[in-house]
C-alpha positions in Angstrom: 0.2 0.1 -0.1 1.3 3.4 -0.9 1.0 6.2 1.2 -1.2 8.9 -0.2 -3.4 6.3 -2.8 -4.3 8.9 -5.6 -7.7 9.7 -6.5 -9.2 8.1 -9.7 -9.5 11.1 -11.6 -5.8 12.8 -10.4 -2.8 14.0 -12.8 -4.0 11.9 -15.6 -4.5 12.5 -19.1 -7.7 10.5 -21.3 -10.2 8.8 -19.4 -10.8 11.0 -15.9 -12.1 7.7 -14.5 -9.2 5.2 -15.9 -7.0 6.9 -13.0 -3.9 5.2 -11.5 -4.3 2.1 -12.3 -4.5 2.8 -15.9 -1.4 4.9 -15.4 0.4 2.3 -14.0 0.3 -0.1 -17.3 0.3 2.4 -19.5 3.8 3.3 -17.9 4.5 -0.6 -18.3 3.6 -1.0 -21.7 7.4 1.0 -22.5 10.3 -0.1 -20.6 10.5 2.8 -17.8 13.6 3.1 -15.3 15.5 6.0 -13.3 18.0 7.8 -14.9 16.4 7.5 -18.4 13.4 9.2 -21.1 10.2 8.4 -20.9 7.5 9.1 -23.0 4.2 9.8 -22.0 1.4 7.6 -23.3 -2.4 8.2 -23.2 -4.0 7.3 -19.9 -0.5 8.4 -17.8 0.2 10.0 -14.6 3.0 11.5 -12.6 1.7 9.6 -10.0 1.4 6.2 -11.8 4.2 6.7 -12.8 5.7 7.8 -9.6 4.2 4.0 -8.2 6.0 1.9 -10.9 9.4 3.4 -10.9 9.9 4.4 -6.7 6.5 2.5 -5.6 5.2 5.2 -4.4 2.7 7.6 -6.0 3.3 10.6 -3.7 6.7 10.7 -5.2 5.4 12.1 -8.7 6.9 15.7 -7.0 10.6 14.6 -7.7 9.6 13.8 -11.1 7.4 17.1 -11.6 11.1 19.1 -10.5 12.7 17.4 -13.0 10.9 18.3 -15.6 9.0 21.5 -14.9 10.0 23.4 -18.0 8.4 20.9 -20.0 5.5 19.8 -18.0 4.9 23.6 -17.0 2.8 25.0 -14.0 0.1 22.0 -13.7 1.1 18.8 -13.0 -1.6 17.3 -14.5 -1.5 18.8 -17.4 1.1 16.1 -19.6 0.1 15.3 -22.8 0.6 12.0 -25.1 4.2 12.4 -26.9 5.6 14.5 -24.3 9.6 13.1 -23.6 10.5 13.4 -19.8 13.2 12.7 -17.7 13.0 10.0 -14.8 15.2 11.1 -12.1 17.0 8.1 -9.4 15.8 8.8 -6.2 18.8 8.3 -4.6 20.0 11.4 -2.7 23.5 9.6 -2.6 25.5 12.9 -3.2 26.8 15.3 -0.3 25.8 19.1 0.0 29.0 21.4 -1.4 27.4 24.3 0.4 29.3 26.4 2.9 26.8 26.6 6.0 28.9 28.4 7.9 26.8 31.3 6.5 23.8 30.3 8.1 23.6 31.5 11.6 21.2 31.2 14.0 19.6 34.1 15.9 16.9 34.1 19.2 15.5 37.6 19.1 13.4 39.7 16.4 14.2 43.2 17.4 15.8 45.0 14.3 19.4 44.0 13.5 22.4 46.3 11.6 23.9 44.2 8.7 27.6 43.8 9.0 29.1 46.5 7.0 31.0 43.7 4.7 27.8 41.3 3.8 26.1 42.7 0.9 23.1 40.5 1.1 21.4 39.9 4.1 18.5 37.3 4.1 16.3 35.7 6.7 14.2 32.4 6.9 13.0 30.1 9.8 12.7 26.6 11.1 9.6 24.1 11.6 8.8 24.0 7.8 10.4 20.2 6.3 12.3 19.5 3.7 12.1 23.1 2.5 13.2 25.4 6.1 14.4 23.3 9.1 17.3 24.1 11.6 17.4 20.0 12.3 18.2 19.3 8.5 21.5 19.4 6.5 22.1 22.3 5.4 19.0 24.2 6.8 16.2 22.4 4.5 16.1 22.4 0.7 15.5 25.9 0.3 17.7 27.2 2.5 20.6 25.2 0.9 18.7 26.6 -2.6 19.4 30.4 -1.5 22.8 29.5 0.4 24.7 27.9 -3.3 22.4 30.1 -5.6 24.0 33.5 -3.6 27.4 31.6 -3.9 26.8 31.3 -7.6 25.6 35.0 -8.6 27.2 37.4 -10.5 30.2 39.3 -8.4 30.4 36.8 -6.3 28.7 39.0 -3.3 29.2 38.6 0.5 26.1 37.2 2.0 24.4 35.8 5.6 21.5 33.5 5.8 20.2 34.0 9.0 17.4 31.8 11.1 15.0 33.8 13.2 12.2 31.8 14.2 9.4 34.0 13.8 7.7 33.7 10.2 5.5 36.7 10.9 8.2 39.1 11.6 10.1 38.6 8.3 8.2 40.7 6.0 7.3 43.6 8.8 9.2 44.7 10.2 12.6 42.8 9.0 12.3 43.5 5.2 10.2 46.9 5.7 12.5 47.8 7.7 15.7 47.3 5.9 17.5 45.1 8.7 17.8 42.4 5.9 17.4 42.0 1.8 15.5 38.9 1.5 13.2 36.5 2.9 13.3 33.2 2.0 11.2 32.4 0.8 7.5 33.3 0.2 4.3 32.8 -2.2 3.7 35.5 -4.7 0.0 36.6 -4.4 -1.8 36.2 -7.5 -1.2 40.6 -7.4 -3.2 40.0 -10.9 -6.7 39.5 -8.8 -5.8 41.7 -5.9 -9.4 43.3 -5.5 -10.5 39.6 -4.2 -7.2 38.8 -2.1 -7.5 39.6 1.2 -5.9 42.3 3.1 -2.8 40.5 3.8 -2.4 39.5 0.3 -2.9 43.0 -1.2 -0.5 44.3 1.3 2.5 42.1 0.0 1.5 43.2 -3.6 1.5 46.4 -2.5 5.0 46.7 -0.7 7.3 43.4 -2.0 8.6 42.1 -5.1 9.7 38.7 -5.8 12.6 37.2 -6.8 12.5 34.2 -9.4 11.2 31.4 -8.4 13.4 29.1 -6.4 11.0 26.1 -6.1 8.0 25.3 -7.4 5.8 24.1 -4.4 2.7 21.4 -4.8 0.1 22.6 -2.7 -1.8 19.6 -1.7 -5.7 19.5 -0.1 -6.2 16.8 2.2 -9.2 14.9 3.0 -10.6 11.8 5.1 -10.0 8.7 3.5 -13.3 6.5 2.1 -15.4 9.6 1.5 -16.1 11.3 -1.6 -13.4 13.4 -3.6 -14.1 16.8 -4.8 -13.5 17.2 -8.2 -12.9 20.7 -8.4 -12.2 24.0 -6.1 -15.2 24.9 -6.4 -16.8 21.9 -4.6 -15.2 22.9 -1.7 -18.0 25.5 -1.0 -19.7 24.6 2.0 -16.9 22.9 3.7 -14.3 23.7 7.1 -11.3 24.3 5.9 -8.2 24.2 7.9 -5.0 26.1 7.6 -2.0 26.7 10.1 -1.6 29.7 12.0 0.6 32.3 10.0 0.1 30.5 6.5 -1.5 32.6 3.5 -5.1 32.3 2.6 -4.7 33.6 -0.7 -4.4 30.5 -2.1 -8.4 29.9 -0.8 -9.2 33.4 -1.7 -8.3 33.4 -5.1 -11.2 30.1 -5.6 -13.7 32.6 -3.6 -13.5 29.9 -0.9 -14.0 32.8 2.0 -16.3 32.8 5.0 -18.8 32.4 4.7 -18.7 30.1 1.2 -16.8 28.1 3.7 -15.7 27.7 7.7 -12.1 28.6 7.7 -10.1 27.6 10.8 -6.4 27.4 12.0 -4.8 25.5 14.1 -0.7 26.2 15.4 0.9 23.5 13.8 0.1 21.1 10.8 -0.4 18.5 12.8 -3.3 20.4 14.5 -5.1 20.5 11.3 -4.7 17.1 10.5 -6.2 16.1 14.0 -9.0 17.8 13.4 -9.3 16.1 10.0 -9.6 13.0 11.4 -12.0 14.1 14.5 -14.2 15.4 11.9 -13.8 19.4 13.3 -12.5 20.0 9.6 -13.5 18.3 6.2 -10.0 19.5 4.1 -6.7 20.8 5.2 -5.0 23.0 2.9 -0.9 22.8 3.2 2.2 22.1 0.5 2.1 18.2 0.1 5.7 17.5 1.5 4.9 18.4 5.3 1.4 17.2 5.2 2.4 14.0 4.4 4.8 14.1 7.6 2.4 15.5 9.0 0.0 12.4 8.5 3.1 10.0 9.3 3.8 11.6 12.7 -0.3 11.1 13.8 -0.2 7.5 12.3 -2.9 8.4 10.1 -2.1 7.1 6.7 -4.8 5.2 5.8 -6.9 7.5 7.6 -5.9 10.6 5.4 -5.5 10.8 1.7 -4.6 13.5 -0.7 -6.7 15.0 -3.2 -4.1 15.0 -6.0 -7.1 16.7 -8.7 -7.1 20.4 -6.6 -3.4 20.2 -6.3 -1.9 23.4 -7.3 1.6 24.5 -8.0 2.8 27.6 -6.2 5.8 29.2 -6.6 8.4 29.6 -3.6 10.8 33.3 -4.0 13.0 35.1 -2.3 11.3 38.3 -1.8 12.3 41.8 -1.1 10.6 45.6 0.0 9.7 47.6 -2.9 11.0 50.7 -0.6 14.9 48.6 0.1 16.7 51.4 -2.0 19.2 48.8 -3.9 16.0 46.7 -4.5 16.8 46.3 -8.6 20.8 45.7 -7.8 19.9 42.8 -5.2 17.1 41.0 -7.4 19.7 41.2 -10.4 22.0 39.2 -8.1 19.8 36.8 -6.3 17.9 36.3 -10.0 21.6 35.5 -11.5 22.4 32.9 -9.3 19.0 31.5 -9.6 19.6 31.2 -12.9 23.1 29.5 -12.5 22.2 26.9 -10.2 19.2 26.0 -12.5 21.8 25.7 -15.8 24.6 23.7 -14.0 22.3 21.3 -12.9 23.6 22.5 -8.7 19.5 22.8 -8.5 18.3 19.5 -9.2 20.8 17.6 -7.2 20.0 19.9 -4.1 16.3 18.9 -4.7 16.9 15.5 -5.8 19.0 15.1 -2.6 16.4 16.5 -0.2 13.6 15.1 -1.3 14.8 11.7 -1.1 15.6 12.1 2.3 12.3 13.1 3.2 10.5 10.3 1.0 12.4 8.2 2.6 11.4 9.2 5.9 7.7 9.7 5.8 6.7 6.3 3.9 
């Protein structure tokens, strides 16, 4: 049994009701091995291919991360005839990043950056596998940020600080220019600003995002054995949980605001998942990887499932205050580093290593 059984209509092309079974059969019709290219066939899905190659449908994000430029922003829209690369899930490489540039700071007071540090970055913990002090290199996105700045044009001096109060990062730490970048944050759909809440409007009006550092899969978790909504509109009338401090624009852009839904928050992801188990909530909306980790922590692998057909892709990017007097220069530095590590293979090596380690722990 896989950790999260995908819905029958999830991430699939062709006949919707064919689901994972047809997908796995389609993949098996061709010889498919990691480290090789694979041509998408009718009925294929990323989750089905992942189940065949890795033994776990939930590992589809590894395939998606390796092929995001080919597949595009929606992992559910793959086309027959597309050629994708199937990465090997080993994570056996070791990091080359200099983790002495990552500091842990316990205060949230305004901090003066050292005069010789050109780029000051703040992040926080407790969002594995992306950001976590207990992980190697501070988590995947922390390492991506570290390596990107080390590869940036001009070889800038930089520091990355852990200040474990996410709520302080944008304001006051960025708005007061104690730090240049917070890494990393979702960019709201600012073109829909009229239907967004005050928090998202504030971000649209006061911050600018660098190029995407990583594409997060936003998951919708429900109780196993219950009917799965096929569209976001079918969530109207449901009780939805997001952890405290997490963005709500992911719901607002689909019109999922009170009174259309009942919205609740918990201090931890596990709190939302526990509420799902006891009936307090109908849906938990959270990034797929941290969500799966919380389900495993509760021992609820057979009771909670991921509804993959509602999965969204969100760009996770470093963010800077529009009022920063060096904004354009700093964005150019950060973007040059992101482009460099995506072109020379470092980006995927880091992503593969961290996601493989996380999958091994959560399955």
